[in-house]
Phi, psi and omega in degrees: 000129178300153181304313177300326177288327176291321177297311179303325182280326179287328167303317174295319180294316178295319172298310183307319182297310180292321180287319174295328178295323184272324192247338182092182183300344192272355186293136181293143172311323181298329179287316173304314181294326182291317184283335174289335186071034174227176179274160175306323184293331173293319170310304186291339178289310176273346176214107188298331179229154173306310186303319183290328176297312184300315185295324172306304183294315183279327175295326172298321178280323172296321172296317178298319177294319175299324177288327177295321182287334180268005186274358183104000178300151175263170187316302187299317174299319175292316180302323171298315180296320177297318172299314183301317182303316180290324175287327185277328193230107180290326172304313179302313186294325179289318178296315186296317180292331178265004182067038181097021181308125178056028171240136184314147182291331178296323176289322172308304184296320186296319182292314185290323174296321181294316181294314183298320176294324169297317176304297181313315176299321180290325177290312180298332178271001176075020181256352167235137175314138185288338181273005173284134183257148170304326180288330179286330176290310175315299186302321176293322176306301178311308187292327177294313179301313182299316176297309179300319177293327185276319184245355173073026187278104178280340182265352188304320179298313171309317179293321179295309181301314177305318185290338177274352178289145176300146181282120182248147175070040181297145186091006175289150179282141177295163179305138186106353176073004180265132180295152177286149177246133177256149167148000000 
């Protein structure tokens, strides 16, 4: 690839990353081209479809998240990283919410496997309830992202992670000294 073609491709990827992060997957190719300072034809020369451009950008982010999950980070920290990625990057939020929309199955599976491994390790250490599944965690990440984007709730992640902890001291009386009533 010629030097100018490499520069154009990198300009398109950089612009696409920024635009997709702020506006999500619905952004038109013409807007990405405009921000990259190239014509739409240049974008299509490097990325034959909008889907291929989205894949290139989102795959880069998903690979970075997968690497982070495999870096020795603990479950709670990674849960926070996932939510922050969705809050700060609308394209990632869209992909997380859609269960891998437009993303090759192997990249989606790699991220899910790394996250499931962190969950399993946390459950074996007794820091996360044993009845929580990877699907539960995916739903919680999506819910936290949606809530944080909508309401700006910054402490929601800590609340959710605390709620995932095993219940200790079951049968204690709630605050106020009154036994709980079911029914």
